[in-house]
PDB file as gemmi writes it, atoms N, CA and C in Angstrom:
CRYST1    1.000    1.000    1.000  90.00  90.00  90.00 P 1                      
ATOM      1  N   MET A   1      55.789-117.853-182.532  1.00  0.00           N  
ATOM      2  CA  MET A   1      56.622-117.098-183.324  1.00  0.00           C  
ATOM      3  C   MET A   1      57.391-116.257-182.295  1.00  0.00           C  
ATOM      4  N   ALA A   2      58.596-116.232-182.377  1.00  0.00           N  
ATOM      5  CA  ALA A   2      59.170-115.300-181.505  1.00  0.00           C  
ATOM      6  C   ALA A   2      59.127-113.862-181.554  1.00  0.00           C  
ATOM      7  N   ARG A   3      59.073-113.110-180.478  1.00  0.00           N  
ATOM      8  CA  ARG A   3      58.833-111.612-180.551  1.00  0.00           C  
ATOM      9  C   ARG A   3      59.999-110.889-181.015  1.00  0.00           C  
ATOM     10  N   MET A   4      60.053-110.326-181.892  1.00  0.00           N  
ATOM     11  CA  MET A   4      61.212-109.851-182.841  1.00  0.00           C  
ATOM     12  C   MET A   4      61.477-108.286-182.198  1.00  0.00           C  
ATOM     13  N   HIS A   5      62.699-108.183-181.750  1.00  0.00           N  
ATOM     14  CA  HIS A   5      63.112-106.802-181.290  1.00  0.00           C  
ATOM     15  C   HIS A   5      63.298-105.777-182.506  1.00  0.00           C  
ATOM     16  N   ILE A   6      63.475-106.252-183.473  1.00  0.00           N  
ATOM     17  CA  ILE A   6      63.521-105.623-184.627  1.00  0.00           C  
ATOM     18  C   ILE A   6      62.365-104.582-184.980  1.00  0.00           C  
ATOM     19  N   MET A   7      61.343-105.181-184.684  1.00  0.00           N  
ATOM     20  CA  MET A   7      59.823-104.352-184.828  1.00  0.00           C  
ATOM     21  C   MET A   7      59.491-103.518-183.515  1.00  0.00           C  
ATOM     22  N   SER A   8      59.965-103.947-182.556  1.00  0.00           N  
ATOM     23  CA  SER A   8      59.313-103.305-181.297  1.00  0.00           C  
ATOM     24  C   SER A   8      60.552-102.793-180.470  1.00  0.00           C  
ATOM     25  N   GLY A   9      61.758-103.077-180.710  1.00  0.00           N  
ATOM     26  CA  GLY A   9      62.810-102.632-179.735  1.00  0.00           C  
ATOM     27  C   GLY A   9      62.834-103.508-178.725  1.00  0.00           C  
ATOM     28  N   VAL A  10      64.273-103.584-178.112  1.00  0.00           N  
ATOM     29  CA  VAL A  10      64.644-104.553-177.028  1.00  0.00           C  
ATOM     30  C   VAL A  10      63.805-104.297-175.794  1.00  0.00           C  
ATOM     31  N   GLY A  11      63.245-105.309-175.395  1.00  0.00           N  
ATOM     32  CA  GLY A  11      62.405-105.174-174.075  1.00  0.00           C  
ATOM     33  C   GLY A  11      61.096-104.671-174.173  1.00  0.00           C  
ATOM     34  N   ASP A  12      60.783-104.044-175.480  1.00  0.00           N  
ATOM     35  CA  ASP A  12      59.305-103.596-175.643  1.00  0.00           C  
ATOM     36  C   ASP A  12      58.428-104.976-175.857  1.00  0.00           C  
ATOM     37  N   LYS A  13      57.165-104.728-175.461  1.00  0.00           N  
ATOM     38  CA  LYS A  13      56.316-105.856-175.821  1.00  0.00           C  
ATOM     39  C   LYS A  13      55.289-105.753-176.735  1.00  0.00           C  
ATOM     40  N   LEU A  14      55.126-106.599-177.779  1.00  0.00           N  
ATOM     41  CA  LEU A  14      54.314-106.603-178.937  1.00  0.00           C  
ATOM     42  C   LEU A  14      52.940-106.736-178.443  1.00  0.00           C  
ATOM     43  N   ASP A  15      51.818-105.783-178.851  1.00  0.00           N  
ATOM     44  CA  ASP A  15      50.490-105.955-178.506  1.00  0.00           C  
ATOM     45  C   ASP A  15      49.935-106.698-179.448  1.00  0.00           C  
ATOM     46  N   MET A  16      49.148-107.670-179.212  1.00  0.00           N  
ATOM     47  CA  MET A  16      48.493-108.615-180.114  1.00  0.00           C  
ATOM     48  C   MET A  16      47.154-107.968-180.507  1.00  0.00           C  
ATOM     49  N   PRO A  17      46.921-108.078-181.792  1.00  0.00           N  
ATOM     50  CA  PRO A  17      45.699-107.283-182.356  1.00  0.00           C  
ATOM     51  C   PRO A  17      44.418-107.968-181.876  1.00  0.00           C  
ATOM     52  N   ALA A  18      43.343-107.161-181.726  1.00  0.00           N  
ATOM     53  CA  ALA A  18      42.235-107.770-181.244  1.00  0.00           C  
ATOM     54  C   ALA A  18      41.475-108.115-182.286  1.00  0.00           C  
ATOM     55  N   ILE A  19      41.062-109.576-182.381  1.00  0.00           N  
ATOM     56  CA  ILE A  19      40.362-110.256-183.406  1.00  0.00           C  
ATOM     57  C   ILE A  19      38.772-110.064-183.165  1.00  0.00           C  
ATOM     58  N   GLN A  20      38.015-109.633-184.237  1.00  0.00           N  
ATOM     59  CA  GLN A  20      36.609-109.336-184.182  1.00  0.00           C  
ATOM     60  C   GLN A  20      35.867-110.519-184.787  1.00  0.00           C  
ATOM     61  N   ARG A  21      34.836-110.928-184.421  1.00  0.00           N  
ATOM     62  CA  ARG A  21      33.927-111.812-184.748  1.00  0.00           C  
ATOM     63  C   ARG A  21      33.182-111.355-185.975  1.00  0.00           C  
ATOM     64  N   ILE A  22      32.975-112.233-186.991  1.00  0.00           N  
ATOM     65  CA  ILE A  22      31.898-111.722-188.042  1.00  0.00           C  
ATOM     66  C   ILE A  22      30.804-112.454-187.977  1.00  0.00           C  
ATOM     67  N   THR A  23      29.446-111.775-187.917  1.00  0.00           N  
ATOM     68  CA  THR A  23      28.381-112.407-187.915  1.00  0.00           C  
ATOM     69  C   THR A  23      27.529-112.427-189.087  1.00  0.00           C  
ATOM     70  N   MET A  24      26.376-113.191-189.218  1.00  0.00           N  
ATOM     71  CA  MET A  24      25.627-113.210-190.242  1.00  0.00           C  
ATOM     72  C   MET A  24      25.087-111.886-190.604  1.00  0.00           C  
ATOM     73  N   ALA A  25      24.788-110.959-189.824  1.00  0.00           N  
ATOM     74  CA  ALA A  25      24.523-109.676-189.984  1.00  0.00           C  
ATOM     75  C   ALA A  25      25.586-108.795-190.668  1.00  0.00           C  
ATOM     76  N   ASP A  26      26.686-109.043-190.230  1.00  0.00           N  
ATOM     77  CA  ASP A  26      27.901-108.532-191.177  1.00  0.00           C  
ATOM     78  C   ASP A  26      27.900-108.796-192.427  1.00  0.00           C  
ATOM     79  N   LEU A  27      27.704-110.083-192.642  1.00  0.00           N  
ATOM     80  CA  LEU A  27      27.809-110.475-194.015  1.00  0.00           C  
ATOM     81  C   LEU A  27      26.804-110.172-194.950  1.00  0.00           C  
ATOM     82  N   GLY A  28      25.581-109.930-194.477  1.00  0.00           N  
ATOM     83  CA  GLY A  28      24.451-109.687-195.104  1.00  0.00           C  
ATOM     84  C   GLY A  28      24.725-108.060-195.416  1.00  0.00           C  
ATOM     85  N   ASP A  29      25.109-107.315-194.401  1.00  0.00           N  
ATOM     86  CA  ASP A  29      25.418-105.811-194.677  1.00  0.00           C  
ATOM     87  C   ASP A  29      26.414-105.498-195.865  1.00  0.00           C  
ATOM     88  N   ALA A  30      27.728-106.463-195.708  1.00  0.00           N  
ATOM     89  CA  ALA A  30      28.669-106.259-196.613  1.00  0.00           C  
ATOM     90  C   ALA A  30      28.019-106.617-198.180  1.00  0.00           C  
ATOM     91  N   LEU A  31      27.175-107.880-198.165  1.00  0.00           N  
ATOM     92  CA  LEU A  31      26.732-108.148-199.577  1.00  0.00           C  
ATOM     93  C   LEU A  31      25.647-107.012-200.029  1.00  0.00           C  
ATOM     94  N   ARG A  32      24.894-106.166-199.179  1.00  0.00           N  
ATOM     95  CA  ARG A  32      23.986-105.311-199.587  1.00  0.00           C  
ATOM     96  C   ARG A  32      24.714-104.121-199.907  1.00  0.00           C  
ATOM     97  N   ARG A  33      25.784-103.679-199.293  1.00  0.00           N  
ATOM     98  CA  ARG A  33      26.470-102.569-199.686  1.00  0.00           C  
ATOM     99  C   ARG A  33      27.131-102.810-201.107  1.00  0.00           C  
ATOM    100  N   GLY A  34      27.673-104.066-201.097  1.00  0.00           N  
ATOM    101  CA  GLY A  34      28.347-104.401-202.255  1.00  0.00           C  
ATOM    102  C   GLY A  34      27.596-104.305-203.590  1.00  0.00           C  
ATOM    103  N   ALA A  35      26.198-104.924-203.410  1.00  0.00           N  
ATOM    104  CA  ALA A  35      25.219-104.797-204.514  1.00  0.00           C  
ATOM    105  C   ALA A  35      24.815-103.334-204.752  1.00  0.00           C  
ATOM    106  N   GLU A  36      24.707-102.467-203.787  1.00  0.00           N  
ATOM    107  CA  GLU A  36      24.421-101.088-203.908  1.00  0.00           C  
ATOM    108  C   GLU A  36      25.571-100.468-204.721  1.00  0.00           C  
ATOM    109  N   ASP A  37      26.784-100.772-204.396  1.00  0.00           N  
ATOM    110  CA  ASP A  37      27.998-100.268-205.162  1.00  0.00           C  
ATOM    111  C   ASP A  37      27.978-100.502-206.749  1.00  0.00           C  
ATOM    112  N   PHE A  38      27.663-101.940-206.927  1.00  0.00           N  
ATOM    113  CA  PHE A  38      27.575-102.407-208.310  1.00  0.00           C  
ATOM    114  C   PHE A  38      26.536-102.038-209.090  1.00  0.00           C  
ATOM    115  N   TRP A  39      25.353-101.812-208.587  1.00  0.00           N  
ATOM    116  CA  TRP A  39      24.328-101.290-209.206  1.00  0.00           C  
ATOM    117  C   TRP A  39      24.385 -99.770-209.614  1.00  0.00           C  
ATOM    118  N   ALA A  40      25.136 -98.991-208.743  1.00  0.00           N  
ATOM    119  CA  ALA A  40      25.270 -97.652-208.900  1.00  0.00           C  
ATOM    120  C   ALA A  40      26.084 -97.422-210.286  1.00  0.00           C  
ATOM    121  N   LYS A  41      27.213 -98.330-210.458  1.00  0.00           N  
ATOM    122  CA  LYS A  41      28.026 -98.089-211.696  1.00  0.00           C  
ATOM    123  C   LYS A  41      28.446 -99.516-212.173  1.00  0.00           C  
ATOM    124  N   PRO A  42      27.558-100.130-212.782  1.00  0.00           N  
ATOM    125  CA  PRO A  42      27.761-101.560-213.189  1.00  0.00           C  
ATOM    126  C   PRO A  42      28.778-101.636-214.281  1.00  0.00           C  
ATOM    127  N   SER A  43      29.747-102.322-214.129  1.00  0.00           N  
ATOM    128  CA  SER A  43      30.803-102.546-215.200  1.00  0.00           C  
ATOM    129  C   SER A  43      30.549-103.767-216.140  1.00  0.00           C  
ATOM    130  N   HIS A  44      29.785-104.580-215.683  1.00  0.00           N  
ATOM    131  CA  HIS A  44      29.586-105.853-216.333  1.00  0.00           C  
ATOM    132  C   HIS A  44      28.959-105.584-217.798  1.00  0.00           C  
ATOM    133  N   TYR A  45      28.427-104.525-218.026  1.00  0.00           N  
ATOM    134  CA  TYR A  45      27.968-104.273-219.631  1.00  0.00           C  
ATOM    135  C   TYR A  45      29.266-104.179-220.460  1.00  0.00           C  
ATOM    136  N   VAL A  46      30.395-103.806-219.973  1.00  0.00           N  
ATOM    137  CA  VAL A  46      31.521-103.676-220.824  1.00  0.00           C  
ATOM    138  C   VAL A  46      31.864-104.853-221.260  1.00  0.00           C  
ATOM    139  N   LEU A  47      31.971-105.870-220.219  1.00  0.00           N  
ATOM    140  CA  LEU A  47      32.513-107.134-220.400  1.00  0.00           C  
ATOM    141  C   LEU A  47      31.518-107.841-221.293  1.00  0.00           C  
ATOM    142  N   LEU A  48      30.304-107.760-221.223  1.00  0.00           N  
ATOM    143  CA  LEU A  48      29.256-108.534-221.950  1.00  0.00           C  
ATOM    144  C   LEU A  48      29.264-107.880-223.549  1.00  0.00           C  
ATOM    145  N   ALA A  49      29.387-106.483-223.661  1.00  0.00           N  
ATOM    146  CA  ALA A  49      29.153-106.097-224.861  1.00  0.00           C  
ATOM    147  C   ALA A  49      30.338-105.897-225.826  1.00  0.00           C  
ATOM    148  N   VAL A  50      31.675-106.053-225.046  1.00  0.00           N  
ATOM    149  CA  VAL A  50      32.902-105.883-225.796  1.00  0.00           C  
ATOM    150  C   VAL A  50      33.804-106.862-225.658  1.00  0.00           C  
ATOM    151  N   ILE A  51      34.011-107.282-224.484  1.00  0.00           N  
ATOM    152  CA  ILE A  51      35.124-108.270-224.364  1.00  0.00           C  
ATOM    153  C   ILE A  51      34.784-109.681-224.849  1.00  0.00           C  
ATOM    154  N   TYR A  52      33.549-110.112-224.695  1.00  0.00           N  
ATOM    155  CA  TYR A  52      33.077-111.625-224.954  1.00  0.00           C  
ATOM    156  C   TYR A  52      33.027-111.688-226.428  1.00  0.00           C  
ATOM    157  N   PRO A  53      32.409-110.574-227.125  1.00  0.00           N  
ATOM    158  CA  PRO A  53      32.396-110.671-228.698  1.00  0.00           C  
ATOM    159  C   PRO A  53      33.754-110.751-229.262  1.00  0.00           C  
ATOM    160  N   ILE A  54      34.662-109.816-228.667  1.00  0.00           N  
ATOM    161  CA  ILE A  54      36.100-110.027-229.183  1.00  0.00           C  
ATOM    162  C   ILE A  54      36.793-111.218-229.097  1.00  0.00           C  
ATOM    163  N   ILE A  55      36.474-111.762-227.762  1.00  0.00           N  
ATOM    164  CA  ILE A  55      37.243-113.254-227.567  1.00  0.00           C  
ATOM    165  C   ILE A  55      36.612-114.176-228.284  1.00  0.00           C  
ATOM    166  N   GLY A  56      35.163-114.142-228.725  1.00  0.00           N  
ATOM    167  CA  GLY A  56      34.702-115.091-229.664  1.00  0.00           C  
ATOM    168  C   GLY A  56      35.219-115.105-230.816  1.00  0.00           C  
ATOM    169  N   ILE A  57      35.355-113.727-231.440  1.00  0.00           N  
ATOM    170  CA  ILE A  57      35.785-113.761-232.784  1.00  0.00           C  
ATOM    171  C   ILE A  57      37.416-114.117-233.020  1.00  0.00           C  
ATOM    172  N   VAL A  58      38.006-113.785-231.879  1.00  0.00           N  
ATOM    173  CA  VAL A  58      39.422-114.192-231.903  1.00  0.00           C  
ATOM    174  C   VAL A  58      39.584-115.752-231.787  1.00  0.00           C  
ATOM    175  N   LEU A  59      38.698-116.563-231.092  1.00  0.00           N  
ATOM    176  CA  LEU A  59      38.664-117.943-230.928  1.00  0.00           C  
ATOM    177  C   LEU A  59      38.183-118.567-232.157  1.00  0.00           C  
ATOM    178  N   THR A  60      37.319-117.800-232.819  1.00  0.00           N  
ATOM    179  CA  THR A  60      36.533-118.476-234.144  1.00  0.00           C  
ATOM    180  C   THR A  60      37.773-118.415-235.256  1.00  0.00           C  
ATOM    181  N   LEU A  61      38.435-117.247-235.346  1.00  0.00           N  
ATOM    182  CA  LEU A  61      39.460-117.163-236.302  1.00  0.00           C  
ATOM    183  C   LEU A  61      40.593-118.023-236.113  1.00  0.00           C  
ATOM    184  N   TRP A  62      41.089-118.052-234.844  1.00  0.00           N  
ATOM    185  CA  TRP A  62      42.139-118.944-234.582  1.00  0.00           C  
ATOM    186  C   TRP A  62      41.735-120.534-234.752  1.00  0.00           C  
ATOM    187  N   MET A  63      40.487-121.062-234.310  1.00  0.00           N  
ATOM    188  CA  MET A  63      40.304-122.214-234.520  1.00  0.00           C  
ATOM    189  C   MET A  63      39.734-122.634-235.923  1.00  0.00           C  
ATOM    190  N   ASP A  64      39.391-121.672-236.848  1.00  0.00           N  
ATOM    191  CA  ASP A  64      39.072-121.866-238.276  1.00  0.00           C  
ATOM    192  C   ASP A  64      40.099-122.568-239.114  1.00  0.00           C  
ATOM    193  N   GLY A  65      41.260-122.251-238.712  1.00  0.00           N  
ATOM    194  CA  GLY A  65      42.660-122.938-239.497  1.00  0.00           C  
ATOM    195  C   GLY A  65      42.811-124.174-238.690  1.00  0.00           C  
ATOM    196  N   TRP A  66      42.542-124.470-237.490  1.00  0.00           N  
ATOM    197  CA  TRP A  66      42.917-125.430-236.785  1.00  0.00           C  
ATOM    198  C   TRP A  66      42.613-126.896-237.320  1.00  0.00           C  
ATOM    199  N   HIS A  67      41.199-127.001-237.961  1.00  0.00           N  
ATOM    200  CA  HIS A  67      40.547-128.068-238.210  1.00  0.00           C  
ATOM    201  C   HIS A  67      40.631-128.490-239.795  1.00  0.00           C  
ATOM    202  N   THR A  68      41.174-127.648-240.642  1.00  0.00           N  
ATOM    203  CA  THR A  68      41.609-127.771-241.932  1.00  0.00           C  
ATOM    204  C   THR A  68      42.558-128.636-242.371  1.00  0.00           C  
TER     205      THR A  68                                                      
END                                                                             
């Protein structure tokens, strides 16, 4: 890709970003921290207690007239 003078100005050099390696320890840390966040305020209860039954009722009522 050509270096664009629109972003850096004519004659300026664009610095390439440093790419860091992800290790297994980083992945484990991210999963652990994500699980801590999830269990601190779990939102799946709303999904299980409200949304699934509503979808089930709507699908049941919709399909009830479909087969008659």
